[in-house]
VEXDREN-2710 file (C-alpha; in Angstrom, 1 decimal):
% VEXDREN-2710
k/r/px/py/pz
1/UNK/37.3/-130.6/-148.4
2/UNK/39.5/-132.1/-145.6
3/UNK/39.6/-129.0/-143.5
4/UNK/35.8/-128.9/-143.0
5/UNK/35.4/-132.5/-141.9
6/UNK/35.0/-131.6/-138.3
7/UNK/32.5/-128.9/-139.2
8/UNK/30.4/-131.1/-141.5
9/UNK/30.2/-134.2/-139.3
10/UNK/26.6/-135.0/-138.1
11/UNK/26.1/-134.0/-134.5
12/UNK/24.8/-136.4/-131.9
13/UNK/21.2/-137.6/-132.1
14/UNK/19.5/-135.0/-129.9
15/UNK/21.2/-132.0/-131.4
16/UNK/18.3/-131.5/-133.8
17/UNK/16.0/-131.0/-130.8
18/UNK/18.4/-129.2/-128.5
19/UNK/17.6/-125.7/-127.4
20/UNK/21.2/-124.8/-128.0
21/UNK/20.7/-125.4/-131.7
22/UNK/20.0/-122.0/-133.3
23/UNK/17.4/-123.6/-135.6
24/UNK/15.3/-124.3/-132.5
25/UNK/15.5/-120.8/-131.0
26/UNK/12.1/-119.1/-130.6
27/UNK/11.1/-117.0/-133.6
28/UNK/11.1/-113.8/-131.5
29/UNK/14.8/-114.3/-130.7
30/UNK/15.7/-115.1/-134.2
31/UNK/14.0/-112.1/-135.6
32/UNK/15.4/-109.9/-132.8
33/UNK/18.9/-110.9/-134.0
34/UNK/18.0/-110.4/-137.6
35/UNK/16.6/-107.0/-136.9
36/UNK/19.7/-105.9/-134.9
37/UNK/21.9/-107.1/-137.7
38/UNK/19.8/-105.2/-140.2
39/UNK/20.2/-102.1/-138.1
40/UNK/23.9/-102.6/-138.0
41/UNK/24.1/-103.1/-141.8
42/UNK/21.9/-100.1/-142.5
43/UNK/23.9/-97.8/-140.2
44/UNK/27.2/-98.9/-141.7
45/UNK/25.7/-98.4/-145.2
46/UNK/24.4/-95.0/-144.4
47/UNK/27.6/-93.6/-143.1
48/UNK/29.7/-95.1/-145.9
49/UNK/28.0/-92.8/-148.5
50/UNK/26.4/-90.0/-146.4
51/UNK/29.2/-87.7/-147.3
52/UNK/28.5/-87.9/-151.0
53/UNK/26.4/-84.7/-151.2
54/UNK/29.2/-82.9/-149.3
55/UNK/32.0/-84.1/-151.6
56/UNK/32.5/-80.6/-153.2
57/UNK/33.1/-79.0/-149.7
58/UNK/35.3/-81.9/-148.6
59/UNK/37.5/-81.5/-151.6
60/UNK/37.7/-77.8/-151.1
61/UNK/38.9/-78.4/-147.5
62/UNK/41.5/-80.9/-148.8
63/UNK/42.6/-78.4/-151.5
64/UNK/41.6/-80.4/-154.6
65/UNK/38.8/-80.3/-157.2
66/UNK/39.4/-83.5/-159.2
67/UNK/36.2/-85.0/-160.6
68/UNK/37.8/-88.4/-160.9
69/UNK/38.9/-88.2/-157.3
70/UNK/35.3/-87.5/-156.2
71/UNK/34.1/-90.7/-157.7
72/UNK/37.0/-92.7/-156.3
73/UNK/36.3/-91.4/-152.8
74/UNK/32.9/-93.0/-153.0
75/UNK/34.1/-96.3/-154.6
76/UNK/37.2/-96.8/-152.5
77/UNK/34.9/-98.2/-149.7
78/UNK/34.3/-101.2/-152.0
79/UNK/38.0/-101.9/-152.2
80/UNK/37.8/-103.0/-148.6
81/UNK/35.1/-105.4/-149.7
82/UNK/37.8/-107.2/-151.7
83/UNK/40.2/-107.7/-148.7
84/UNK/37.7/-108.3/-145.9
85/UNK/36.2/-111.6/-147.1
86/UNK/39.6/-113.2/-147.2
87/UNK/40.0/-112.7/-143.5
88/UNK/36.5/-112.5/-142.0
89/UNK/34.8/-115.3/-143.9
90/UNK/37.2/-118.2/-142.9
91/UNK/37.6/-116.7/-139.5
92/UNK/33.9/-116.9/-138.8
93/UNK/33.9/-120.6/-139.9
94/UNK/36.9/-121.4/-137.7
95/UNK/36.2/-119.4/-134.6
96/UNK/32.5/-118.5/-134.9
97/UNK/30.5/-115.5/-136.0
98/UNK/31.0/-113.5/-132.8
99/UNK/34.8/-113.5/-133.2
100/UNK/34.5/-111.4/-136.3
101/UNK/31.4/-109.3/-135.6
102/UNK/32.6/-107.4/-132.5
103/UNK/36.2/-106.7/-133.7
104/UNK/34.6/-105.3/-136.9
105/UNK/32.4/-103.0/-134.8
106/UNK/35.4/-101.6/-133.1
107/UNK/37.4/-101.1/-136.3
108/UNK/34.5/-99.4/-138.0
109/UNK/34.1/-97.0/-135.1
110/UNK/37.8/-96.1/-135.2
111/UNK/37.7/-95.5/-139.0
112/UNK/34.6/-93.2/-138.6
113/UNK/36.5/-91.2/-136.0
114/UNK/39.6/-90.9/-138.2
115/UNK/37.7/-90.0/-141.4
116/UNK/35.9/-87.3/-139.5
117/UNK/39.2/-85.9/-138.4
118/UNK/41.1/-86.3/-141.7
119/UNK/43.4/-83.5/-142.6
120/UNK/44.1/-84.5/-146.3
121/UNK/42.4/-86.6/-149.0
122/UNK/45.0/-89.5/-148.8
123/UNK/44.2/-90.0/-145.1
124/UNK/40.5/-90.0/-145.8
125/UNK/40.8/-92.5/-148.7
126/UNK/42.9/-95.0/-146.7
127/UNK/40.5/-95.2/-143.8
128/UNK/37.5/-95.3/-146.1
129/UNK/39.0/-98.4/-147.5
130/UNK/39.7/-99.9/-144.1
131/UNK/36.2/-99.1/-143.1
132/UNK/35.0/-101.2/-146.1
133/UNK/37.0/-104.2/-144.7
134/UNK/35.0/-103.9/-141.5
135/UNK/31.7/-103.1/-143.2
136/UNK/31.7/-106.2/-145.4
137/UNK/31.8/-108.4/-142.2
138/UNK/28.4/-107.2/-141.2
139/UNK/26.9/-108.2/-144.6
140/UNK/28.6/-111.6/-144.9
141/UNK/28.2/-112.6/-141.3
142/UNK/24.6/-111.5/-141.3
143/UNK/23.8/-113.7/-144.3
144/UNK/25.6/-116.6/-142.7
145/UNK/23.8/-116.1/-139.4
146/UNK/20.5/-116.3/-141.3
147/UNK/21.6/-119.6/-142.7
148/UNK/22.5/-120.8/-139.2
149/UNK/19.1/-120.0/-137.7
150/UNK/16.3/-119.8/-140.4
151/UNK/15.0/-123.0/-142.2
152/UNK/15.3/-123.0/-145.9
153/UNK/11.6/-122.4/-146.7
154/UNK/11.5/-119.2/-144.6
155/UNK/15.0/-118.0/-145.4
156/UNK/14.1/-115.8/-148.4
157/UNK/12.2/-113.2/-146.3
158/UNK/14.9/-113.0/-143.7
159/UNK/17.7/-112.7/-146.3
160/UNK/15.7/-110.1/-148.3
161/UNK/15.1/-108.0/-145.2
162/UNK/18.7/-108.2/-144.2
163/UNK/19.8/-107.2/-147.7
164/UNK/17.6/-104.1/-147.6
165/UNK/20.0/-102.6/-145.1
166/UNK/22.7/-102.4/-147.8
167/UNK/20.3/-100.6/-150.2
168/UNK/18.0/-98.4/-148.1
169/UNK/20.8/-96.8/-146.2
170/UNK/22.8/-95.5/-149.2
171/UNK/19.7/-94.5/-151.2
172/UNK/17.6/-92.5/-148.8
173/UNK/18.9/-92.0/-145.2
174/UNK/22.6/-91.6/-146.2
175/UNK/22.3/-88.8/-148.7
176/UNK/19.5/-87.0/-146.8
177/UNK/21.4/-87.1/-143.5
178/UNK/24.6/-86.2/-145.2
179/UNK/23.2/-83.3/-147.1
180/UNK/21.4/-81.9/-144.0
181/UNK/24.4/-82.3/-141.7
182/UNK/26.8/-80.9/-144.2
183/UNK/24.7/-77.8/-144.8
184/UNK/24.2/-77.0/-141.1
185/UNK/27.1/-78.2/-139.0
186/UNK/29.8/-79.4/-141.5
187/UNK/30.7/-82.6/-143.2
188/UNK/33.0/-83.9/-140.4
189/UNK/30.0/-84.3/-138.2
190/UNK/28.6/-86.9/-140.6
191/UNK/31.2/-89.3/-139.4
192/UNK/31.0/-88.4/-135.7
193/UNK/27.2/-88.8/-135.7
194/UNK/27.9/-92.2/-137.3
195/UNK/30.1/-93.2/-134.4
196/UNK/27.4/-92.4/-131.9
197/UNK/24.7/-94.3/-133.9
198/UNK/26.7/-97.4/-134.6
199/UNK/28.2/-97.5/-131.1
200/UNK/24.7/-97.4/-129.6
201/UNK/23.6/-100.4/-131.7
202/UNK/26.7/-102.3/-130.6
203/UNK/25.8/-101.7/-126.9
204/UNK/22.3/-103.1/-127.5
205/UNK/23.7/-106.0/-129.5
206/UNK/26.2/-107.2/-127.0
207/UNK/23.8/-108.7/-124.4
208/UNK/21.5/-110.2/-127.1
209/UNK/23.6/-111.6/-129.9
210/UNK/25.0/-115.1/-129.3
211/UNK/27.1/-117.5/-131.3
212/UNK/25.0/-119.2/-134.0
213/UNK/27.5/-121.3/-136.1
214/UNK/26.4/-124.9/-135.4
215/UNK/29.8/-126.6/-135.7
216/UNK/31.2/-124.2/-133.1
217/UNK/28.2/-124.7/-130.8
218/UNK/28.4/-128.5/-131.1
219/UNK/32.1/-128.5/-130.4
220/UNK/31.6/-126.5/-127.3
221/UNK/28.8/-128.8/-126.2
222/UNK/30.9/-131.9/-126.7
223/UNK/33.8/-130.4/-124.8
224/UNK/31.5/-129.4/-121.9
225/UNK/30.1/-132.9/-121.7
226/UNK/33.7/-134.3/-121.6
227/UNK/34.7/-131.6/-119.1
228/UNK/37.5/-130.5/-121.4
229/UNK/38.4/-126.9/-122.4
230/UNK/36.8/-125.7/-125.5
231/UNK/39.2/-125.2/-128.5
232/UNK/38.1/-123.6/-131.7
233/UNK/37.9/-125.6/-134.9
234/UNK/41.1/-124.2/-136.1
235/UNK/43.1/-125.9/-133.3
236/UNK/42.2/-129.4/-134.3
237/UNK/44.8/-131.7/-135.9
238/UNK/47.3/-129.9/-138.0
239/UNK/46.0/-126.4/-137.1
240/UNK/48.2/-124.5/-139.5
241/UNK/46.9/-126.5/-142.5
242/UNK/43.3/-126.1/-141.3
243/UNK/43.7/-122.4/-141.0
244/UNK/45.5/-122.0/-144.4
245/UNK/42.8/-124.1/-146.2
246/UNK/40.1/-122.0/-144.5
247/UNK/41.6/-118.8/-145.6
248/UNK/41.9/-120.1/-149.2
249/UNK/38.3/-121.3/-149.3
250/UNK/36.8/-118.1/-150.8
251/UNK/39.4/-118.3/-153.6
252/UNK/38.6/-122.0/-154.1
253/UNK/35.0/-121.1/-154.6
254/UNK/36.1/-118.8/-157.4
255/UNK/38.6/-121.1/-159.0
256/UNK/37.1/-124.6/-158.4
257/UNK/33.4/-124.0/-159.0
258/UNK/31.4/-122.9/-162.0
259/UNK/28.4/-121.3/-160.3
260/UNK/30.2/-118.9/-157.9
261/UNK/32.3/-117.0/-160.5
262/UNK/29.4/-116.9/-163.0
263/UNK/26.9/-115.5/-160.5
264/UNK/29.5/-113.2/-159.0
265/UNK/30.3/-111.6/-162.4
266/UNK/26.6/-111.4/-163.1
267/UNK/25.8/-109.5/-159.9
268/UNK/29.0/-107.4/-160.2
269/UNK/27.9/-105.7/-163.3
270/UNK/24.5/-105.0/-161.8
271/UNK/26.1/-103.6/-158.6
272/UNK/28.5/-101.4/-160.6
273/UNK/25.5/-99.8/-162.4
274/UNK/24.0/-99.0/-159.0
275/UNK/27.3/-97.5/-157.8
276/UNK/27.3/-95.3/-160.9
277/UNK/24.0/-93.9/-159.8
278/UNK/25.1/-93.7/-156.1
279/UNK/28.3/-91.9/-157.0
280/UNK/26.8/-89.4/-159.5
281/UNK/23.1/-89.0/-158.8
282/UNK/23.5/-86.3/-156.2
283/UNK/26.0/-84.2/-158.1
284/UNK/24.0/-84.7/-161.4
285/UNK/20.9/-83.2/-159.9
286/UNK/23.0/-80.3/-158.5
287/UNK/24.5/-79.6/-161.9
288/UNK/21.5/-80.4/-164.2
289/UNK/18.6/-79.2/-162.0
290/UNK/20.2/-76.8/-159.6
291/UNK/19.4/-78.8/-156.5
292/UNK/21.0/-77.9/-153.2
293/UNK/23.1/-80.5/-151.4
294/UNK/20.1/-81.3/-149.1
295/UNK/17.6/-81.4/-152.1
296/UNK/20.0/-83.6/-154.1
297/UNK/19.8/-86.1/-151.2
298/UNK/16.0/-86.2/-151.6
299/UNK/16.6/-87.1/-155.3
300/UNK/17.5/-90.6/-153.9
301/UNK/13.9/-91.2/-153.0
302/UNK/13.3/-92.9/-156.3
303/UNK/16.0/-95.5/-155.5
304/UNK/14.5/-95.9/-152.1
305/UNK/11.0/-96.7/-153.3
306/UNK/12.4/-99.1/-155.9
307/UNK/14.5/-100.9/-153.4
308/UNK/11.8/-101.1/-150.7
309/UNK/9.0/-102.4/-152.9
310/UNK/11.1/-104.9/-154.8
311/UNK/12.7/-106.3/-151.6
312/UNK/9.3/-106.8/-149.9
313/UNK/7.9/-108.5/-153.0
314/UNK/11.1/-110.7/-153.5
315/UNK/11.2/-111.8/-149.9
316/UNK/7.6/-112.9/-149.8
317/UNK/7.4/-114.4/-153.3
318/UNK/10.7/-116.3/-153.0
319/UNK/9.6/-118.3/-150.0
320/UNK/6.0/-118.8/-151.2
321/UNK/7.2/-120.1/-154.6
322/UNK/9.6/-122.5/-152.9
323/UNK/6.9/-123.8/-150.5
324/UNK/4.5/-124.6/-153.4
325/UNK/7.0/-126.9/-155.1
326/UNK/6.7/-130.6/-154.3
327/UNK/10.4/-131.1/-154.6
328/UNK/12.0/-127.7/-154.0
329/UNK/15.6/-127.1/-155.2
330/UNK/17.8/-124.0/-154.9
331/UNK/17.3/-123.1/-158.5
332/UNK/13.7/-122.3/-157.7
333/UNK/15.0/-119.0/-156.3
334/UNK/16.3/-117.9/-159.7
335/UNK/13.3/-117.2/-162.0
336/UNK/13.1/-113.6/-160.8
337/UNK/16.4/-113.1/-162.6
338/UNK/14.6/-113.1/-165.9
339/UNK/12.2/-110.4/-164.8
340/UNK/15.0/-108.2/-163.5
341/UNK/17.1/-108.7/-166.6
342/UNK/14.2/-107.7/-168.8
343/UNK/13.4/-104.6/-166.8
344/UNK/16.9/-103.2/-166.4
345/UNK/17.7/-102.1/-170.0
346/UNK/14.5/-100.1/-170.4
347/UNK/15.0/-98.4/-167.0
348/UNK/18.6/-97.4/-167.9
349/UNK/17.4/-95.9/-171.2
350/UNK/14.7/-93.9/-169.5
351/UNK/17.1/-92.6/-166.9
352/UNK/19.7/-91.4/-169.3
353/UNK/17.5/-89.8/-171.9
354/UNK/15.2/-88.0/-169.5
355/UNK/18.3/-86.3/-167.9
356/UNK/19.7/-85.4/-171.3
357/UNK/16.4/-84.0/-172.5
358/UNK/16.1/-82.1/-169.2
359/UNK/12.6/-83.3/-168.6
360/UNK/10.9/-82.7/-165.3
361/UNK/13.1/-84.0/-162.4
362/UNK/10.4/-86.5/-161.5
363/UNK/11.0/-88.6/-164.7
364/UNK/14.7/-89.5/-164.0
365/UNK/13.9/-90.1/-160.3
366/UNK/11.2/-92.6/-161.4
367/UNK/13.6/-94.2/-163.8
368/UNK/16.2/-94.6/-161.0
369/UNK/13.5/-96.4/-159.0
370/UNK/13.0/-98.8/-161.8
371/UNK/16.7/-99.4/-162.1
372/UNK/16.8/-100.2/-158.4
373/UNK/13.9/-102.6/-158.6
374/UNK/15.5/-104.4/-161.5
375/UNK/18.8/-104.6/-159.8
376/UNK/17.3/-106.2/-156.7
377/UNK/15.6/-108.8/-158.8
378/UNK/19.0/-109.7/-160.1
379/UNK/20.9/-109.5/-156.8
380/UNK/18.8/-110.8/-153.9
381/UNK/17.8/-114.2/-155.5
382/UNK/21.5/-114.9/-156.0
383/UNK/22.3/-114.1/-152.4
384/UNK/19.6/-116.4/-151.2
385/UNK/20.7/-119.1/-153.7
386/UNK/24.3/-119.0/-152.3
387/UNK/22.9/-119.5/-148.8
388/UNK/20.7/-122.4/-149.9
389/UNK/23.5/-124.2/-151.8
390/UNK/26.5/-123.6/-149.6
391/UNK/24.8/-123.4/-146.2
392/UNK/27.7/-124.5/-144.0
393/UNK/30.1/-122.3/-145.8
394/UNK/27.7/-119.5/-146.8
395/UNK/30.2/-116.9/-145.4
396/UNK/33.0/-118.1/-147.7
397/UNK/30.7/-118.4/-150.8
398/UNK/29.3/-114.9/-150.3
399/UNK/32.8/-113.6/-149.5
400/UNK/34.1/-115.0/-152.8
401/UNK/31.3/-113.3/-154.6
402/UNK/32.0/-110.1/-152.7
403/UNK/35.6/-110.1/-153.9
404/UNK/34.7/-110.2/-157.6
405/UNK/31.8/-107.8/-157.1
406/UNK/33.9/-105.3/-155.2
407/UNK/36.8/-105.3/-157.7
408/UNK/34.5/-104.6/-160.6
409/UNK/32.4/-102.1/-158.6
410/UNK/35.4/-100.2/-157.5
411/UNK/36.6/-99.7/-161.1
412/UNK/33.5/-99.2/-163.2
413/UNK/32.2/-96.0/-161.5
414/UNK/35.5/-94.3/-162.2
415/UNK/34.4/-94.3/-165.9
416/UNK/31.1/-92.6/-165.2
417/UNK/32.4/-89.1/-165.6
418/UNK/34.4/-89.7/-168.8
419/UNK/31.4/-91.6/-170.1
420/UNK/29.1/-88.7/-169.5
421/UNK/31.6/-86.2/-171.0
422/UNK/32.1/-88.2/-174.2
423/UNK/28.6/-89.6/-174.9
424/UNK/26.4/-87.5/-172.5
425/UNK/23.8/-89.1/-170.4
426/UNK/21.5/-90.4/-173.2
427/UNK/24.0/-92.3/-175.3
428/UNK/26.1/-93.2/-172.2
429/UNK/23.2/-95.0/-170.6
430/UNK/22.2/-96.5/-174.0
431/UNK/25.6/-98.2/-174.0
432/UNK/25.0/-99.5/-170.5
433/UNK/21.6/-100.7/-171.4
434/UNK/23.0/-102.6/-174.4
435/UNK/25.3/-104.5/-172.1
436/UNK/22.5/-105.1/-169.7
437/UNK/20.4/-106.7/-172.4
438/UNK/22.8/-109.6/-172.4
439/UNK/21.6/-110.3/-168.8
440/UNK/18.4/-111.7/-170.2
441/UNK/20.3/-114.5/-172.0
442/UNK/22.4/-115.1/-168.9
443/UNK/19.3/-115.3/-166.6
444/UNK/17.6/-117.8/-168.9
445/UNK/20.8/-119.9/-169.0
446/UNK/21.1/-119.9/-165.1
447/UNK/17.4/-120.8/-164.6
448/UNK/17.5/-123.6/-167.1
449/UNK/21.0/-125.1/-166.5
450/UNK/21.8/-123.9/-163.0
451/UNK/21.1/-127.3/-161.4
452/UNK/23.4/-129.0/-163.8
453/UNK/26.2/-126.6/-163.0
454/UNK/25.6/-127.0/-159.3
455/UNK/25.8/-130.8/-159.5
456/UNK/29.2/-130.4/-161.2
457/UNK/30.4/-128.4/-158.1
458/UNK/29.4/-131.0/-155.4
459/UNK/32.9/-131.3/-154.1
460/UNK/32.7/-127.7/-152.7
461/UNK/29.5/-128.1/-150.7
END
């Protein structure tokens, strides 16, 4: 691609050993940055769903009781995930990671303030969507920063750890904090507490986090040596064309490659299943088992355990498996897809039928943990795979995947309530499990022929 020639040119000979190269930073500094980004992601994730146990009281304040609207309030956040990557992904590859991270912090804080002070449901929904635009920046830029700093054979653990922020926050801390705050001081304080927490992290992050994108750092270094003013990559020859091509890059990944749309659709269905659980688990345990808002937040513990254990295992095993290979290739990240695809249908069946049979509440909570573990085995390897294959443009590749995933994830949960009403939980989740069974065939295909598809997409690397 012509617009990335400057970014992809080999740097001077001593760049590989230069202390300015993020790959040569001390491990303590790298992991400090990864940990702070994880804290940012987990806080943003917590306060994107913490209000879910308080939705009934929120709708009462807004003067509506629509069940469909309650699901949309949760999923509208993901609509922002569709728009954000078209702006932040190319911007981070033209101007650097920091030029999108800090503006996103400010935008997220403003949206938290407005959501907490909302006077009607339309106002709340609009700024939830805008908050999603800012929130996706932390996830995409975080993965890209990992690609900038961490060598390939150790990247799996860092990427898995970073991804845990997107799952642990919504599954345990978010619902518990939201239920506790809503019961004691009101749902609006959920967002105001979020402002304080995320703002505190930003203050710690400012003096520690530095630019990591190698083309930007190398360009700065060259201009310093030549005693010229630094200009971002976007202001090279024909800047308008460069900027336009960069903004279109996420769409090109979707339209001109085979792997990105296939893997994006694959993870989108998995993510939509998880959003169905996120959007309805708390209210399901309130209606089926008589849980209070705070107790329904504790029902997310099953998801938390499933996410935590699977992410630890995936992070450690992914790197270990790659290091044992004499000639490692990115496709060696994908065998876990087969395990996750095999586990998911059974876990969905267990969840649906234990709720319909009204068994002890521990049974569906355990099943939700198995769904979480299976989902992570289908999701995390794909994220690491994107970083390994499209390292220089990892932000755009992950942004492209996020667009597809967010569109599907925003729509599918809206059908959860009609699905339960028509088929009940047992047959409803049987239908979802039947669709999920097809993932086994898809996983086998990707493991076996993924390298062939990747080789056909070389022009996008």
